[in-house]
N, C-alpha and C positions, 0 to 999 in steps of 0.2 A: 141404696143409701138408707140407713136406719137412724132413728133418733139417738143422740149421744148425750151423755151426762158430762158436764164440765163444771169445774170448781171455780167460782169467782175469785179473782186475785185480790179484790178489795175487801169483801165481807166474809169470804170463805164458804159461802153457801153453795150448794150444788144446784145447777139449773139444767134444763133440758134444751139442747140445740136441736130443734125439730128438723124433720126432712124438708119441710117447706122453707124454713129459714136457711138451711144448707143450700137449697136450690136458688133462693134469692141471692145469697152471697156469691154463688158460682156465676149467676146471671150478671151480677154487677162487676164481676172480675176480682172480687176479694179473694186473696190467697190464704189469709189467716183466719182461723176460727175466732169467735169473740172470746175475750178473756174476762169480761165483766157480765154479771147477771143483768137482766133488763132493768131492775130497780137501780142498780149502781150506774148503769149507762145513762139512765134518765137523770139521776142526781148529778152526775159529772157534766152532762150536757147543760143542765140548768146553771151550774156554777160557772161554766165557761161563758155563758151568756149573762152573767151577773143577775140571773133571775128574770131577765127580760126576753120576751119572745120577739125577735127582730124580723117578723114576717112583713112583707110589703104588699 
């Protein structure tokens, strides 16, 4: 498994999907590669939480 370059579907920037991230995805049973870069994933997650961190 080698690092792979993926283009973010939101911002269009290219990001690296590392071997370690690929192993993590496989371990968790995720079948699809990420489609958003880490920055867009973080932004999208924050907007879904309305900016609140709902940790208990």
